[in-house]
Each structure stands twice: as structure tokens, then as C-alpha cells.
MOPAC internal coordinates of N, CA, C and O (Angstrom, degrees):
PM7 1SCF
backbone

  N    0.0000 0     0.00 0     0.00 0    0    0    0
  C    1.4555 1     0.00 0     0.00 0    1    0    0
  C    1.5279 1   108.95 1     0.00 0    2    1    0
  O    1.2310 1   121.36 1   -38.87 1    3    2    1
  N    1.2983 1   114.99 1   141.13 1    3    2    1
  C    1.4635 1   123.27 1  -179.50 1    5    3    2
  C    1.5332 1   109.94 1   -65.02 1    6    5    3
  O    1.2310 1   120.66 1   -61.09 1    7    6    5
  N    1.3235 1   116.35 1   118.91 1    7    6    5
  C    1.4718 1   120.68 1  -177.43 1    9    7    6
  C    1.5245 1   111.84 1   -63.10 1   10    9    7
  O    1.2310 1   120.60 1   143.62 1   11   10    9
  N    1.3303 1   116.46 1   -36.38 1   11   10    9
  C    1.4677 1   120.18 1   179.37 1   13   11   10
  C    1.5378 1   110.41 1   -62.67 1   14   13   11
  O    1.2310 1   121.03 1   138.24 1   15   14   13
  N    1.3262 1   115.63 1   -41.76 1   15   14   13
  C    1.4610 1   119.82 1   178.45 1   17   15   14
  C    1.5297 1   110.70 1   -63.34 1   18   17   15
  O    1.2310 1   120.47 1   136.43 1   19   18   17
  N    1.3244 1   116.71 1   -43.57 1   19   18   17
  C    1.4641 1   119.93 1   179.63 1   21   19   18
  C    1.5297 1   111.40 1   -62.87 1   22   21   19
  O    1.2310 1   120.46 1   143.42 1   23   22   21
  N    1.3236 1   116.72 1   -36.58 1   23   22   21
  C    1.4688 1   120.38 1   175.85 1   25   23   22
  C    1.5308 1   110.43 1   -64.60 1   26   25   23
  O    1.2310 1   120.51 1   139.57 1   27   26   25
  N    1.3367 1   116.62 1   -40.43 1   27   26   25
  C    1.4658 1   120.48 1   177.68 1   29   27   26
  C    1.5304 1   110.46 1   -61.16 1   30   29   27
  O    1.2310 1   120.78 1   136.59 1   31   30   29
  N    1.3108 1   116.11 1   -43.41 1   31   30   29
  C    1.4717 1   120.61 1   179.71 1   33   31   30
  C    1.5245 1   109.96 1   -63.17 1   34   33   31
  O    1.2310 1   120.34 1   138.19 1   35   34   33
  N    1.3251 1   116.96 1   -41.81 1   35   34   33
  C    1.4646 1   120.31 1   178.23 1   37   35   34
  C    1.5273 1   110.55 1   -62.16 1   38   37   35
  O    1.2310 1   120.24 1   137.27 1   39   38   37
  N    1.3231 1   117.14 1   -42.73 1   39   38   37
  C    1.4641 1   121.29 1   179.17 1   41   39   38
  C    1.5301 1   111.05 1   -64.13 1   42   41   39
  O    1.2310 1   120.63 1   138.11 1   43   42   41
  N    1.3148 1   116.39 1   -41.89 1   43   42   41
  C    1.4681 1   120.10 1   178.52 1   45   43   42
  C    1.5236 1   110.05 1   -63.55 1   46   45   43
  O    1.2310 1   120.51 1   137.39 1   47   46   45
  N    1.3304 1   116.63 1   -42.61 1   47   46   45
  C    1.4682 1   119.98 1   178.13 1   49   47   46
  C    1.5249 1   111.57 1   -62.91 1   50   49   47
  O    1.2310 1   120.46 1   141.80 1   51   50   49
  N    1.3389 1   116.72 1   -38.20 1   51   50   49
  C    1.4691 1   120.32 1   176.96 1   53   51   50
  C    1.5268 1   110.71 1   -63.00 1   54   53   51
  O    1.2310 1   121.17 1   132.86 1   55   54   53
  N    1.3348 1   115.38 1   -47.14 1   55   54   53
  C    1.4667 1   119.68 1   179.17 1   57   55   54
  C    1.5249 1   110.61 1   -59.82 1   58   57   55
  O    1.2310 1   120.76 1   140.31 1   59   58   57
  N    1.3185 1   116.16 1   -39.69 1   59   58   57
  C    1.4569 1   120.11 1   179.80 1   61   59   58
  C    1.5265 1   110.77 1   -65.50 1   62   61   59
  O    1.2310 1   120.39 1   138.97 1   63   62   61
  N    1.3175 1   116.86 1   -41.03 1   63   62   61
  C    1.4624 1   121.35 1   178.45 1   65   63   62
  C    1.5205 1   110.70 1   -61.77 1   66   65   63
  O    1.2310 1   120.92 1   141.14 1   67   66   65
  N    1.3283 1   115.84 1   -38.86 1   67   66   65
  C    1.4612 1   121.11 1  -177.92 1   69   67   66
  C    1.5297 1   113.25 1   -83.24 1   70   69   67
  O    1.2310 1   120.04 1   164.83 1   71   70   69
  N    1.3199 1   117.52 1   -15.17 1   71   70   69
  C    1.4678 1   121.29 1  -176.26 1   73   71   70
  C    1.5252 1   110.95 1   -62.75 1   74   73   71
  O    1.2310 1   121.28 1   -53.50 1   75   74   73
  N    1.3274 1   115.16 1   126.50 1   75   74   73
  C    1.4681 1   120.66 1  -178.64 1   77   75   74
  C    1.5248 1   112.42 1  -113.02 1   78   77   75
  O    1.2310 1   120.47 1   167.56 1   79   78   77
  N    1.3188 1   116.71 1   -12.44 1   79   78   77
  C    1.4656 1   119.40 1  -175.86 1   81   79   78
  C    1.5235 1   110.92 1  -123.24 1   82   81   79
  O    1.2310 1   121.75 1   -19.13 1   83   82   81
  N    1.3056 1   114.26 1   160.87 1   83   82   81
  C    1.4650 1   121.69 1   176.21 1   85   83   82
  C    1.5298 1   109.71 1   -61.46 1   86   85   83
  O    1.2310 1   120.64 1   140.81 1   87   86   85
  N    1.3284 1   116.39 1   -39.19 1   87   86   85
  C    1.4671 1   120.97 1  -179.40 1   89   87   86
  C    1.5244 1   111.08 1   -62.41 1   90   89   87
  O    1.2310 1   120.52 1   137.68 1   91   90   89
  N    1.3231 1   116.60 1   -42.32 1   91   90   89
  C    1.4634 1   120.54 1   178.97 1   93   91   90
  C    1.5227 1   110.83 1   -63.63 1   94   93   91
  O    1.2310 1   120.42 1   138.24 1   95   94   93
  N    1.3139 1   116.80 1   -41.76 1   95   94   93
  C    1.4606 1   120.61 1   179.14 1   97   95   94
  C    1.5300 1   110.87 1   -67.50 1   98   97   95
  O    1.2310 1   120.68 1   142.16 1   99   98   97
  N    1.3402 1   116.31 1   -37.84 1   99   98   97
  C    1.4602 1   119.81 1   177.96 1  101   99   98
  C    1.5228 1   111.56 1   -64.36 1  102  101   99
  O    1.2310 1   120.74 1   143.07 1  103  102  101
  N    1.3315 1   116.20 1   -36.93 1  103  102  101
  C    1.4613 1   120.48 1   177.82 1  105  103  102
  C    1.5264 1   110.51 1   -63.56 1  106  105  103
  O    1.2310 1   120.68 1   134.94 1  107  106  105
  N    1.3224 1   116.30 1   -45.06 1  107  106  105
  C    1.4621 1   121.33 1   178.73 1  109  107  106
  C    1.5277 1   109.47 1   -63.95 1  110  109  107
  O    1.2310 1   120.76 1   138.75 1  111  110  109
  N    1.3093 1   116.15 1   -41.25 1  111  110  109
  C    1.4628 1   121.20 1   179.29 1  113  111  110
  C    1.5377 1   110.78 1   -61.09 1  114  113  111
  O    1.2310 1   120.59 1   141.43 1  115  114  113
  N    1.3258 1   116.47 1   -38.57 1  115  114  113
  C    1.4671 1   120.98 1   178.23 1  117  115  114
  C    1.5212 1   111.33 1   -65.77 1  118  117  115
  O    1.2310 1   120.73 1   137.92 1  119  118  117
  N    1.3247 1   116.21 1   -42.08 1  119  118  117
  C    1.4719 1   120.85 1   178.51 1  121  119  118
  C    1.5260 1   109.81 1   -60.80 1  122  121  119
  O    1.2310 1   120.72 1   134.80 1  123  122  121
  N    1.3272 1   116.22 1   -45.20 1  123  122  121
  C    1.4629 1   121.00 1  -179.71 1  125  123  122
  C    1.5311 1   110.44 1   -64.32 1  126  125  123
  O    1.2310 1   120.13 1   139.58 1  127  126  125
  N    1.3281 1   117.36 1   -40.42 1  127  126  125
  C    1.4625 1   120.93 1   179.83 1  129  127  126
  C    1.5296 1   111.21 1   -62.09 1  130  129  127
  O    1.2310 1   120.49 1   139.25 1  131  130  129
  N    1.3209 1   116.68 1   -40.75 1  131  130  129
  C    1.4732 1   120.77 1   178.40 1  133  131  130
  C    1.5295 1   109.86 1   -63.79 1  134  133  131
  O    1.2310 1   120.76 1   135.35 1  135  134  133
  N    1.3165 1   116.15 1   -44.65 1  135  134  133
  C    1.4644 1   120.17 1   180.00 1  137  135  134
  C    1.5331 1   110.98 1   -65.02 1  138  137  135
  O    1.2310 1   120.19 1   142.67 1  139  138  137
  N    1.3371 1   117.24 1   -37.33 1  139  138  137
  C    1.4593 1   120.62 1   177.46 1  141  139  138
  C    1.5298 1   110.32 1   -64.18 1  142  141  139
  O    1.2310 1   120.57 1   137.69 1  143  142  141
  N    1.3290 1   116.52 1   -42.31 1  143  142  141
  C    1.4704 1   120.80 1   179.11 1  145  143  142
  C    1.5218 1   109.96 1   -61.86 1  146  145  143
  O    1.2310 1   120.39 1   136.97 1  147  146  145
  N    1.3307 1   116.86 1   -43.03 1  147  146  145
  C    1.4697 1   120.71 1   177.94 1  149  147  146
  C    1.5317 1   110.61 1   -60.83 1  150  149  147
  O    1.2310 1   120.75 1   138.13 1  151  150  149
  N    1.3118 1   116.17 1   -41.87 1  151  150  149
  C    1.4714 1   120.34 1   179.37 1  153  151  150
  C    1.5256 1   111.23 1   -65.11 1  154  153  151
  O    1.2310 1   120.60 1   137.97 1  155  154  153
  N    1.3165 1   116.45 1   -42.03 1  155  154  153
  C    1.4698 1   120.20 1   179.67 1  157  155  154
  C    1.5263 1   109.71 1   -61.30 1  158  157  155
  O    1.2310 1   120.53 1   134.18 1  159  158  157
  N    1.3316 1   116.58 1   -45.82 1  159  158  157
  C    1.4651 1   120.56 1   179.22 1  161  159  158
  C    1.5272 1   111.06 1   -62.87 1  162  161  159
  O    1.2310 1   120.43 1   137.06 1  163  162  161
  N    1.3248 1   116.78 1   -42.94 1  163  162  161
  C    1.4677 1   120.91 1   179.54 1  165  163  162
  C    1.5256 1   111.26 1   -65.98 1  166  165  163
  O    1.2310 1   120.43 1   139.38 1  167  166  165
  N    1.3161 1   116.79 1   -40.62 1  167  166  165
  C    1.4655 1   120.81 1   179.18 1  169  167  166
  C    1.5248 1   110.21 1   -64.07 1  170  169  167
  O    1.2310 1   120.66 1   137.97 1  171  170  169
  N    1.3140 1   116.34 1   -42.03 1  171  170  169
  C    1.4609 1   120.20 1   178.52 1  173  171  170
  C    1.5355 1   110.28 1   -58.90 1  174  173  171
  O    1.2310 1   120.71 1   133.79 1  175  174  173
  N    1.3382 1   116.25 1   -46.21 1  175  174  173
  C    1.4667 1   119.89 1   179.19 1  177  175  174
  C    1.5348 1   110.98 1   -63.39 1  178  177  175
  O    1.2310 1   120.42 1   138.15 1  179  178  177
  N    1.3181 1   116.80 1   -41.85 1  179  178  177
  C    1.4673 1   120.31 1  -179.76 1  181  179  178
  C    1.5293 1   110.89 1   -62.00 1  182  181  179
  O    1.2310 1   120.38 1   136.38 1  183  182  181
  N    1.3332 1   116.88 1   -43.62 1  183  182  181
  C    1.4655 1   119.61 1   178.91 1  185  183  182
  C    1.5275 1   111.11 1   -65.95 1  186  185  183
  O    1.2310 1   120.47 1   140.40 1  187  186  185
  N    1.3310 1   116.70 1   -39.60 1  187  186  185
  C    1.4680 1   120.26 1   178.65 1  189  187  186
  C    1.5250 1   111.43 1   -62.44 1  190  189  187
  O    1.2310 1   120.37 1   148.70 1  191  190  189
  N    1.3267 1   116.90 1   -31.30 1  191  190  189
  C    1.4624 1   121.82 1  -179.89 1  193  191  190
  C    1.5354 1   112.12 1   -93.31 1  194  193  191
  O    1.2310 1   120.86 1  -173.02 1  195  194  193
  N    1.3339 1   115.96 1     6.98 1  195  194  193
  C    1.4680 1   121.82 1  -178.22 1  197  195  194
  C    1.5246 1   112.14 1    56.58 1  198  197  195
  O    1.2310 1   120.54 1  -148.72 1  199  198  197
  N    1.3193 1   116.56 1    31.28 1  199  198  197
  C    1.4682 1   122.13 1   177.49 1  201  199  198
  C    1.5315 1   107.53 1   -95.75 1  202  201  199
  O    1.2310 1   121.32 1   -99.76 1  203  202  201
  N    1.3234 1   115.08 1    80.24 1  203  202  201
  C    1.4528 1   120.37 1  -172.37 1  205  203  202
  C    1.5237 1   113.15 1   -72.32 1  206  205  203
  O    1.2310 1   120.09 1   151.79 1  207  206  205
  N    1.3222 1   117.44 1   -28.21 1  207  206  205
  C    1.4696 1   119.69 1   175.52 1  209  207  206
  C    1.5235 1   110.32 1   -64.34 1  210  209  207
  O    1.2310 1   120.81 1   135.26 1  211  210  209
  N    1.3196 1   116.06 1   -44.74 1  211  210  209
  C    1.4667 1   120.91 1   178.36 1  213  211  210
  C    1.5271 1   109.63 1   -64.35 1  214  213  211
  O    1.2310 1   120.28 1   137.24 1  215  214  213
  N    1.3230 1   117.06 1   -42.76 1  215  214  213
  C    1.4640 1   121.33 1   179.05 1  217  215  214
  C    1.5305 1   110.39 1   -60.37 1  218  217  215
  O    1.2310 1   120.52 1   138.48 1  219  218  217
  N    1.3188 1   116.61 1   -41.52 1  219  218  217
  C    1.4700 1   121.23 1   179.21 1  221  219  218
  C    1.5301 1   110.48 1   -62.33 1  222  221  219
  O    1.2310 1   120.59 1   136.78 1  223  222  221
  N    1.3272 1   116.48 1   -43.22 1  223  222  221
  C    1.4619 1   121.08 1   178.30 1  225  223  222
  C    1.5391 1   110.97 1   -62.12 1  226  225  223
  O    1.2310 1   120.74 1   137.17 1  227  226  225
  N    1.3099 1   116.20 1   -42.83 1  227  226  225
  C    1.4648 1   121.06 1  -179.58 1  229  227  226
  C    1.5288 1   110.72 1   -66.45 1  230  229  227
  O    1.2310 1   120.45 1   137.97 1  231  230  229
  N    1.3204 1   116.74 1   -42.03 1  231  230  229
  C    1.4601 1   120.00 1   179.56 1  233  231  230
  C    1.5288 1   111.21 1   -65.40 1  234  233  231
  O    1.2310 1   120.15 1   147.85 1  235  234  233
  N    1.3150 1   117.31 1   -32.15 1  235  234  233
  C    1.4634 1   120.67 1   174.85 1  237  235  234
  C    1.5235 1   110.04 1   -65.18 1  238  237  235
  O    1.2310 1   120.47 1   138.41 1  239  238  237
  N    1.3230 1   116.70 1   -41.59 1  239  238  237
  C    1.4642 1   120.59 1   176.22 1  241  239  238
  C    1.5232 1   110.56 1   -61.29 1  242  241  239
  O    1.2310 1   121.10 1   139.46 1  243  242  241
  N    1.3245 1   115.50 1   -40.54 1  243  242  241
  C    1.4667 1   119.20 1   179.80 1  245  243  242
  C    1.5252 1   111.22 1   -62.63 1  246  245  243
  O    1.2310 1   120.49 1   145.47 1  247  246  245
  N    1.3277 1   116.66 1   -34.53 1  247  246  245
  C    1.4597 1   120.56 1   178.28 1  249  247  246
  C    1.5345 1   110.32 1   -62.94 1  250  249  247
  O    1.2310 1   120.65 1   138.01 1  251  250  249
  N    1.3269 1   116.36 1   -41.99 1  251  250  249
  C    1.4690 1   120.22 1   175.86 1  253  251  250
  C    1.5279 1   110.75 1   -61.08 1  254  253  251
  O    1.2310 1   120.80 1   135.68 1  255  254  253
  N    1.3284 1   116.08 1   -44.32 1  255  254  253
  C    1.4641 1   119.99 1  -179.29 1  257  255  254
  C    1.5292 1   111.60 1   -65.62 1  258  257  255
  O    1.2310 1   120.35 1   142.22 1  259  258  257
  N    1.3251 1   116.94 1   -37.78 1  259  258  257
  C    1.4668 1   119.90 1   177.23 1  261  259  258
  C    1.5246 1   110.89 1   -65.31 1  262  261  259
  O    1.2310 1   120.53 1   144.58 1  263  262  261
  N    1.3184 1   116.60 1   -35.42 1  263  262  261
  C    1.4545 1   121.40 1   176.93 1  265  263  262
  C    1.5349 1   110.17 1   -62.13 1  266  265  263
  O    1.2310 1   120.62 1   135.48 1  267  266  265
  N    1.3330 1   116.41 1   -44.52 1  267  266  265
  C    1.4673 1   120.63 1   178.03 1  269  267  266
  C    1.5246 1   109.80 1   -64.11 1  270  269  267
  O    1.2310 1   120.67 1   138.01 1  271  270  269
  N    1.3292 1   116.32 1   -41.99 1  271  270  269
  C    1.4630 1   120.53 1   179.27 1  273  271  270
  C    1.5370 1   110.63 1   -59.28 1  274  273  271
  O    1.2310 1   120.73 1   139.14 1  275  274  273
  N    1.3074 1   116.21 1   -40.86 1  275  274  273
  C    1.4643 1   121.00 1   178.43 1  277  275  274
  C    1.5332 1   110.82 1   -64.53 1  278  277  275
  O    1.2310 1   120.41 1   138.98 1  279  278  277
  N    1.3319 1   116.83 1   -41.02 1  279  278  277
  C    1.4637 1   120.46 1   177.63 1  281  279  278
  C    1.5254 1   110.90 1   -62.20 1  282  281  279
  O    1.2310 1   120.50 1   141.79 1  283  282  281
  N    1.3171 1   116.66 1   -38.21 1  283  282  281
  C    1.4737 1   120.55 1   178.24 1  285  283  282
  C    1.5228 1   109.64 1   -62.98 1  286  285  283
  O    1.2310 1   120.74 1   132.93 1  287  286  285
  N    1.3301 1   116.20 1   -47.07 1  287  286  285
  C    1.4722 1   119.87 1   179.93 1  289  287  286
  C    1.5164 1   111.47 1   -59.83 1  290  289  287
  O    1.2310 1   120.72 1   137.26 1  291  290  289
  N    1.3398 1   116.23 1   -42.74 1  291  290  289
  C    1.4664 1   119.83 1  -179.98 1  293  291  290
  C    1.5262 1   111.84 1   -65.38 1  294  293  291
  O    1.2310 1   120.70 1   143.66 1  295  294  293
  N    1.3192 1   116.28 1   -36.34 1  295  294  293
  C    1.4572 1   119.84 1  -179.32 1  297  295  294
  C    1.5257 1   110.89 1   -71.01 1  298  297  295
  O    1.2310 1   120.27 1   150.39 1  299  298  297
  N    1.3264 1   117.08 1   -29.61 1  299  298  297
  C    1.4566 1   121.13 1  -179.95 1  301  299  298
  C    1.5183 1   112.65 1   -74.46 1  302  301  299
  O    1.2310 1   120.57 1   156.42 1  303  302  301
  N    1.3288 1   116.52 1   -23.58 1  303  302  301
  C    1.4685 1   120.82 1  -179.72 1  305  303  302
  C    1.5277 1   108.88 1   -76.59 1  306  305  303
  O    1.2310 1   120.08 1   -62.25 1  307  306  305
  N    1.3197 1   117.45 1   117.75 1  307  306  305
  C    1.4745 1   118.63 1   177.73 1  309  307  306
  C    1.5230 1   110.51 1   -70.77 1  310  309  307
  O    1.2310 1   121.13 1   -42.03 1  311  310  309
  N    1.3141 1   115.45 1   137.97 1  311  310  309
  C    1.4672 1   120.21 1  -179.39 1  313  311  310
  C    1.5014 1   111.33 1   -89.35 1  314  313  311
  O    1.2310 1   120.10 1   180.00 1  315  314  313

């Protein structure tokens, strides 16, 4: 796994933990959405080129991003 990507995920998780407002969470959500779109586009290209190792790596990244997205949704739900 790409160490730079894992650092980005850690930073996003930190920002999410510290987020106190709806605006802050929306900003994080936007960042994650952009990264998800990039992954989808990259995965599509990898599959078109039959580069399944690259596709597998990208799909793993998407799993991390989906995890963050789920944390955002849970944080937005008032208890």
C-alpha cells in the first residue's frame, strides 16, 4: 500500500475527529468525494488495460475512502 496515501487517510481521519461543525465535515466529505472519483477513474483505466494488480490496489484505496465516508455519515447523525 502506498505510504503517502495511508498518511493522507490518517490526516483525513484526524481532521474528522477534530471537526466540530457541519461545515468542517462537509469540507472533509468533499475531499473524500474527489479522491473517490479519482479512484473510480483510475480503476476504470486499469481494468480497460487489463492491469488487474493496479485495479486491486485502487480498489483497496477505495475501501479506505468508503470507511472514512461511513465515519462522516455516523458523525453527522445526532445521537
